C-alpha positions as a Markdown table, in Angstrom:
| # | Residue | x | y | z |
|---|---|---|---|---|
| 1 | Met | -32.9 | 20.5 | 74.1 |
| 2 | Leu | -29.1 | 20.3 | 74.9 |
| 3 | Lys | -29.9 | 17.8 | 77.9 |
| 4 | Gln | -31.9 | 15.9 | 75.5 |
| 5 | Ser | -29.4 | 15.7 | 72.8 |
| 6 | Leu | -26.6 | 14.7 | 75.2 |
| 7 | Val | -29.0 | 11.8 | 76.5 |
| 8 | Ala | -29.7 | 10.6 | 73.1 |
| 9 | Leu | -25.9 | 11.0 | 72.1 |
| 10 | Arg | -25.1 | 8.7 | 75.2 |
| 11 | Val | -27.6 | 6.1 | 74.4 |
| 12 | Thr | -26.3 | 6.1 | 70.8 |
| 13 | Val | -22.6 | 5.6 | 72.0 |
| 14 | Leu | -23.4 | 3.1 | 74.6 |
| 15 | Ser | -25.4 | 1.3 | 72.1 |
| 16 | Val | -22.6 | 1.1 | 69.4 |
| 17 | Ile | -20.1 | -0.3 | 72.3 |
| 18 | Ala | -22.7 | -2.9 | 73.4 |
| 19 | Leu | -24.1 | -4.0 | 70.2 |
| 20 | Gly | -21.3 | -3.2 | 67.8 |
| 21 | Leu | -18.4 | -4.4 | 69.9 |
| 22 | Ile | -19.1 | -6.4 | 73.1 |
| 23 | Tyr | -21.9 | -8.5 | 71.7 |
| 24 | Pro | -20.2 | -9.4 | 68.4 |
| 25 | Leu | -16.8 | -10.3 | 70.5 |
| 26 | Ala | -19.1 | -12.4 | 72.9 |
| 27 | Met | -20.5 | -14.3 | 70.3 |
| 28 | Thr | -17.3 | -15.1 | 68.4 |
| 29 | Gly | -15.8 | -16.0 | 71.5 |
| 30 | Ile | -18.5 | -18.5 | 72.4 |
| 31 | Ala | -18.5 | -19.9 | 68.7 |
| 32 | Gln | -15.0 | -20.3 | 68.8 |
| 33 | Leu | -15.2 | -22.3 | 72.2 |
| 34 | Ala | -18.1 | -24.4 | 71.3 |
| 35 | Leu | -17.9 | -24.9 | 67.6 |
| 36 | Pro | -14.4 | -23.7 | 66.4 |
| 37 | Ala | -14.6 | -25.6 | 62.9 |
| 38 | Gln | -17.9 | -24.1 | 62.1 |
| 39 | Ala | -17.1 | -20.7 | 63.3 |
| 40 | Asn | -13.8 | -20.6 | 61.0 |
| 41 | Gly | -16.1 | -21.4 | 57.9 |
| 42 | Ser | -15.9 | -25.3 | 57.9 |
| 43 | Ile | -12.8 | -25.3 | 56.0 |
| 44 | Ala | -11.9 | -28.7 | 54.3 |
| 45 | Thr | -8.1 | -29.2 | 54.1 |
| 46 | Val | -5.9 | -32.1 | 52.1 |
| 47 | Arg | -2.7 | -32.4 | 53.7 |
| 48 | Gly | -3.2 | -29.4 | 55.7 |
| 49 | Ile | -4.0 | -27.3 | 52.4 |
| 50 | Pro | -7.3 | -25.6 | 52.5 |
| 51 | Ile | -9.3 | -26.7 | 49.5 |
| 52 | Gly | -12.8 | -25.5 | 50.3 |
| 53 | Ser | -15.7 | -25.4 | 52.6 |
| 54 | Ser | -18.1 | -28.1 | 53.4 |
| 55 | Ile | -20.9 | -25.5 | 53.6 |
| 56 | Ile | -20.3 | -23.9 | 50.2 |
| 57 | Gly | -20.8 | -25.8 | 47.0 |
| 58 | Gln | -18.0 | -26.1 | 44.6 |
| 59 | Gln | -18.2 | -27.1 | 40.8 |
| 60 | Phe | -17.2 | -30.6 | 39.9 |
| 61 | Ser | -17.2 | -31.5 | 36.2 |
| 62 | Asn | -14.8 | -34.6 | 36.0 |
| 63 | Pro | -16.6 | -37.7 | 35.8 |
| 64 | Gln | -14.7 | -39.2 | 38.6 |
| 65 | Tyr | -16.3 | -36.9 | 41.0 |
| 66 | Phe | -19.8 | -36.5 | 42.4 |
| 67 | Trp | -21.5 | -33.3 | 40.8 |
| 68 | Gly | -23.6 | -31.0 | 42.8 |
| 69 | Arg | -26.6 | -28.9 | 42.0 |
| 70 | Pro | -26.5 | -26.5 | 39.3 |
| 71 | Ser | -25.5 | -22.9 | 40.5 |
| 72 | Ala | -27.1 | -19.6 | 39.8 |
| 73 | Ala | -24.6 | -17.7 | 42.0 |
| 74 | Gly | -22.9 | -15.3 | 39.9 |
| 75 | Lys | -21.0 | -17.1 | 37.1 |
| 76 | Gly | -21.5 | -20.3 | 39.0 |
| 77 | Tyr | -20.8 | -21.4 | 42.9 |
| 78 | Asp | -19.7 | -17.8 | 43.5 |
| 79 | Pro | -20.4 | -17.2 | 47.2 |
| 80 | Thr | -19.9 | -13.6 | 46.8 |
| 81 | Ser | -23.0 | -13.4 | 44.4 |
| 82 | Thr | -25.4 | -16.0 | 46.0 |
| 83 | Ser | -28.9 | -16.3 | 44.6 |
| 84 | Gly | -31.3 | -18.6 | 42.5 |
| 85 | Thr | -32.3 | -18.1 | 39.1 |
| 86 | Asn | -35.3 | -15.7 | 39.6 |
| 87 | Leu | -36.8 | -17.3 | 36.6 |
| 88 | Gly | -40.4 | -18.2 | 36.7 |
| 89 | Pro | -41.8 | -21.7 | 35.9 |
| 90 | Thr | -42.8 | -20.5 | 32.4 |
| 91 | Ser | -39.5 | -18.8 | 31.5 |
| 92 | Lys | -38.3 | -20.2 | 28.1 |
| 93 | Lys | -34.7 | -19.5 | 29.4 |
| 94 | Leu | -35.2 | -21.8 | 32.4 |
| 95 | Met | -36.8 | -24.6 | 30.5 |
| 96 | Asp | -33.8 | -24.4 | 27.9 |
| 97 | Ala | -31.5 | -24.4 | 30.7 |
| 98 | Thr | -33.3 | -27.3 | 32.5 |
| 99 | Arg | -33.5 | -29.3 | 29.2 |
| 100 | Ala | -29.9 | -28.7 | 28.6 |
| 101 | Thr | -28.9 | -29.8 | 32.1 |
| 102 | Ile | -31.0 | -32.9 | 31.6 |
| 103 | Ala | -29.3 | -34.1 | 28.3 |
| 104 | Ala | -25.9 | -33.4 | 30.0 |
| 105 | Leu | -26.8 | -35.6 | 32.8 |
| 106 | Glu | -28.1 | -38.3 | 30.7 |
| 107 | Lys | -25.1 | -38.1 | 28.5 |
| 108 | Ala | -22.8 | -38.4 | 31.4 |
| 109 | Asp | -24.8 | -41.2 | 33.2 |
| 110 | Pro | -26.4 | -43.1 | 30.4 |
| 111 | Gly | -29.1 | -45.8 | 31.6 |
| 112 | Ala | -29.3 | -44.5 | 35.0 |
| 113 | Gly | -33.0 | -43.2 | 34.3 |
| 114 | Val | -34.5 | -39.8 | 35.0 |
| 115 | Pro | -31.9 | -37.3 | 36.9 |
| 116 | Pro | -33.3 | -36.6 | 40.4 |
| 117 | Met | -34.7 | -32.9 | 40.6 |
| 118 | Asp | -32.0 | -31.6 | 42.7 |
| 119 | Leu | -29.5 | -32.4 | 40.0 |
| 120 | Val | -31.5 | -30.5 | 37.4 |
| 121 | Thr | -32.5 | -27.2 | 39.3 |
| 122 | Ser | -30.1 | -24.9 | 41.3 |
| 123 | Ser | -30.7 | -24.0 | 45.0 |
| 124 | Ala | -32.2 | -20.9 | 46.3 |
| 125 | Ser | -28.7 | -19.8 | 47.3 |
| 126 | Gly | -26.9 | -21.1 | 44.1 |
| 127 | Ile | -24.1 | -22.6 | 46.4 |
| 128 | Asp | -25.8 | -25.8 | 48.1 |
| 129 | Pro | -23.0 | -28.1 | 49.2 |
| 130 | Asp | -25.5 | -31.2 | 49.6 |
| 131 | Ile | -27.3 | -33.4 | 47.0 |
| 132 | Ser | -30.0 | -35.7 | 48.0 |
| 133 | Pro | -29.0 | -39.4 | 48.3 |
| 134 | Glu | -30.8 | -40.3 | 45.2 |
| 135 | Ala | -29.0 | -37.7 | 43.3 |
| 136 | Ala | -25.6 | -39.6 | 44.7 |
| 137 | Arg | -26.8 | -42.9 | 43.6 |
| 138 | Tyr | -27.6 | -41.7 | 40.4 |
| 139 | Gln | -24.2 | -40.8 | 39.7 |
| 140 | Ala | -22.5 | -43.8 | 41.3 |
| 141 | Ile | -22.1 | -46.0 | 38.4 |
| 142 | Arg | -20.3 | -43.2 | 36.4 |
| 143 | Val | -18.1 | -42.5 | 39.3 |
| 144 | Ala | -17.2 | -46.2 | 40.1 |
| 145 | Lys | -16.4 | -46.6 | 36.5 |
| 146 | Ala | -14.2 | -43.5 | 36.0 |
| 147 | Arg | -12.4 | -44.6 | 39.1 |
| 148 | Gly | -12.2 | -48.4 | 38.6 |
| 149 | Leu | -13.7 | -49.1 | 41.9 |
| 150 | Pro | -16.3 | -51.6 | 42.5 |
| 151 | Leu | -19.7 | -50.0 | 42.7 |
| 152 | Ala | -20.1 | -51.6 | 46.1 |
| 153 | Ile | -17.4 | -49.4 | 47.3 |
| 154 | Val | -18.9 | -46.3 | 45.8 |
| 155 | Asp | -22.2 | -47.3 | 47.2 |
| 156 | Gly | -20.7 | -47.7 | 50.8 |
| 157 | Leu | -19.2 | -44.3 | 50.8 |
| 158 | Ile | -22.6 | -42.9 | 49.7 |
| 159 | Ala | -24.4 | -44.6 | 52.6 |
| 160 | Lys | -21.5 | -43.4 | 54.9 |
| 161 | His | -22.1 | -39.8 | 54.0 |
| 162 | Val | -26.0 | -39.8 | 54.2 |
| 163 | Arg | -26.9 | -37.1 | 57.1 |
| 164 | Gly | -30.5 | -37.5 | 58.2 |
| 165 | Arg | -32.8 | -34.7 | 59.0 |
| 166 | Thr | -31.7 | -31.8 | 61.0 |
| 167 | Leu | -33.0 | -32.5 | 64.5 |
| 168 | Gly | -34.8 | -35.6 | 63.2 |
| 169 | Val | -37.7 | -33.4 | 61.4 |
| 170 | Leu | -36.1 | -30.5 | 59.6 |
| 171 | Gly | -35.1 | -30.8 | 55.9 |
| 172 | Glu | -34.5 | -34.0 | 53.8 |
| 173 | Pro | -31.6 | -36.6 | 54.1 |
| 174 | Arg | -28.6 | -35.3 | 52.2 |
| 175 | Val | -25.0 | -36.1 | 51.1 |
| 176 | Gly | -22.2 | -33.4 | 51.2 |
| 177 | Val | -20.6 | -33.5 | 47.7 |
| 178 | Leu | -17.4 | -32.3 | 49.0 |
| 179 | Glu | -16.8 | -34.6 | 51.7 |
| 180 | Leu | -18.0 | -37.7 | 49.6 |
| 181 | Asn | -15.6 | -36.5 | 46.8 |
| 182 | Leu | -12.4 | -36.5 | 49.4 |
| 183 | Asp | -13.3 | -39.8 | 50.7 |
| 184 | Leu | -13.3 | -41.2 | 47.3 |
| 185 | Asp | -9.9 | -39.6 | 46.8 |
| 186 | Ala | -8.6 | -41.2 | 50.0 |
| 187 | Ala | -10.1 | -44.7 | 48.6 |
| 188 | Arg | -7.7 | -44.9 | 45.8 |
């Protein structure tokens, strides 16, 4: 029994060292060499000051900025509390929130038509950093007017930020809200 216990203890210690220290350090080192920006959180900076991450959605409510998807994470865009609403399609709370979101979008963007679904519903994580190209175009008139920019410039920036499907087949085309808003700030 003592011999088996010692073997089990050695296997446990070796497993902890190999899988708890060596493997994570090796993967971190490889990530730092191959993809340093992503390995460090895809941090976006303005004049050297970190202002957010391009992979975590943020709240934008000023009319001169593009708005992301609604967030159900914590009290909104909380990366420590990611989740969807977990409300079913017949939930009165979900229907009321959706109607309120649609009304707010129609008020902010009058005459833009029906708001795209991704501007009305939260993502599964609640911190999705991207919107569809259609959602960006839906907001383009408001943003151009609020910034005093020609619509053609705003449309050009949207087109510049459209990323295609991952590996050509996964997901849908999308626009990173933070990067688009940073480019808008730089276009002044």
